[in-house]
C-alpha positions in Angstrom: -44.5 -13.0 -126.4 -42.8 -16.2 -127.7 -41.6 -19.0 -125.5 -38.0 -19.8 -126.2 -35.7 -22.4 -124.6 -33.4 -20.6 -122.1 -30.5 -21.9 -120.1 -29.7 -21.0 -116.5 -26.4 -20.5 -114.8 -23.8 -22.9 -113.4 -23.9 -23.4 -109.6 -21.8 -21.1 -107.3 -20.3 -23.1 -104.5 -17.0 -24.4 -103.1 -15.8 -27.2 -100.8 -16.8 -25.2 -97.7 -20.4 -24.3 -98.7 -22.8 -25.1 -95.8 -26.1 -23.8 -97.1 -27.6 -24.3 -100.6 -30.1 -21.8 -101.7 -32.1 -22.9 -104.7 -34.2 -20.6 -106.8 -36.4 -21.5 -109.7 -34.9 -20.0 -112.9 -33.1 -16.7 -113.6 -35.3 -13.7 -114.5 -34.9 -11.7 -117.7 -32.7 -9.2 -115.9 -30.6 -11.9 -114.3 -30.1 -13.5 -117.7 -29.0 -10.1 -119.1 -26.3 -9.6 -116.5 -25.6 -13.3 -116.5 -25.8 -13.8 -112.7 -28.3 -14.7 -110.0 -30.9 -12.2 -108.7 -30.0 -9.4 -111.2 -33.3 -7.6 -110.8 -32.5 -4.8 -108.3 -36.1 -5.0 -107.1 -35.6 -8.6 -106.0 -35.0 -8.7 -102.2 -32.5 -11.6 -102.4 -29.1 -9.7 -102.1 -30.5 -7.1 -99.7 -31.9 -9.8 -97.4 -28.8 -12.1 -97.6 -26.1 -9.4 -97.2 -28.2 -7.6 -94.6 -28.3 -10.8 -92.5 -24.5 -10.7 -92.3 -24.4 -7.0 -91.8 -22.7 -6.3 -95.2 -23.4 -4.0 -98.1 -24.5 -5.6 -101.3 -21.5 -6.1 -103.5 -21.5 -4.0 -106.7 -20.1 -6.6 -109.0 -20.7 -10.3 -109.9 -17.2 -11.1 -108.6 -18.0 -9.3 -105.4 -21.1 -11.4 -105.0 -19.2 -14.6 -105.7 -16.7 -13.6 -103.1 -19.4 -12.8 -100.6 -21.1 -16.3 -101.2 -17.7 -18.0 -100.7 -16.8 -16.1 -97.5 -20.2 -16.8 -96.1 -20.2 -20.5 -97.1 -23.3 -20.2 -99.3 -24.0 -22.2 -102.4 -26.4 -20.8 -105.0 -28.2 -22.5 -107.9 -31.6 -22.9 -109.5 -33.8 -26.0 -109.6 -34.3 -25.4 -113.3 -31.2 -25.4 -115.5 -33.0 -25.1 -118.8 -36.6 -24.5 -119.8 -39.1 -22.7 -122.1 -40.3 -19.5 -120.4 -42.2 -16.4 -121.1 -40.3 -13.4 -119.7 -39.6 -14.1 -116.0 -42.8 -15.8 -114.9 -42.3 -19.1 -113.0 -45.9 -19.9 -114.0 -44.8 -20.0 -117.6 -42.0 -22.5 -117.2 -42.4 -25.5 -119.5 -40.2 -28.5 -120.3 -38.0 -27.9 -117.4 -34.6 -29.7 -117.1 -34.0 -30.1 -113.4 -30.6 -29.5 -111.7 -28.5 -32.5 -110.7 -27.9 -31.5 -107.1 -25.3 -34.2 -106.6 -23.0 -31.9 -108.5 -22.9 -29.8 -105.3 -23.9 -32.3 -102.6 -21.0 -34.7 -103.4 -18.4 -31.8 -103.1 -19.7 -29.6 -100.3 -20.8 -30.2 -96.7 -24.3 -28.8 -97.2 -26.2 -28.7 -93.9 -29.4 -27.1 -95.1 -31.2 -26.4 -98.3 -33.4 -23.3 -98.6 -35.9 -23.2 -101.5 -36.6 -19.7 -102.7 -40.3 -19.8 -103.7 -43.0 -22.3 -104.7 -41.7 -23.6 -108.0 -38.2 -24.4 -106.6 -39.9 -26.1 -103.6 -42.3 -28.2 -105.8 -39.6 -29.3 -108.2 -37.3 -30.2 -105.3 -40.1 -32.3 -103.7 -40.7 -34.0 -107.0 -37.1 -34.9 -107.6 -35.3 -34.9 -104.2 -37.9 -35.4 -101.4 -36.0 -38.4 -100.0 -32.8 -36.4 -99.6 -31.1 -36.7 -96.2 -30.4 -33.0 -95.7 -32.9 -30.7 -93.9 -34.7 -28.4 -96.4 -37.2 -25.6 -96.1 -39.6 -23.7 -98.4 -38.8 -20.0 -98.2 -41.0 -17.0 -99.1 -39.9 -15.9 -102.6 -37.6 -12.9 -102.6 -39.2 -11.9 -105.9 -40.7 -8.4 -106.1 -43.9 -10.0 -107.3 -44.4 -11.8 -104.0 -46.5 -9.7 -101.5 -46.0 -12.4 -98.8 -42.3 -12.1 -98.5 -41.1 -12.1 -94.9 -37.4 -11.4 -94.1 -37.7 -12.8 -90.6 -38.4 -16.3 -92.1 -35.1 -16.1 -94.0 -33.3 -14.9 -90.9 -34.6 -17.7 -88.8 -33.6 -20.3 -91.4 -30.1 -18.8 -91.7 -29.8 -18.7 -87.9 -30.3 -22.5 -87.9 -26.9 -22.8 -89.6 -24.9 -19.7 -88.9 -25.8 -18.9 -85.2 
């Protein structure tokens, strides 16, 4: 498989977003549908919508509306890179997101980092940030150590 330079998605947020969830980089399936967490095996949408007692929206517009209503911003730490398939381990020459694009426009109270690569890149570029942040167990279907209760507790810190 060849390594090609790929570009991620624009951030999803508005002026009322309170939590910023940062992934690593969109999977192949996400890139095909052109929106975050497009692999139906990924636990992200089930975990997040389940936390709020809602069904997973069928459409991208529905997911955008859900994020807005629930005051959640969504982006990836890597905005462009070379990658083989969907494997974070294969990410090379990563261009890292400029989080000020969101942080200057939204009252973010907490940053949740979905998986190890997101967390490591965040620490490398934003460790001195003055907003609480937390490494979360990846929602990827490839992660056998995923724990929904860790996500629930982190979300409770803002929404309960």
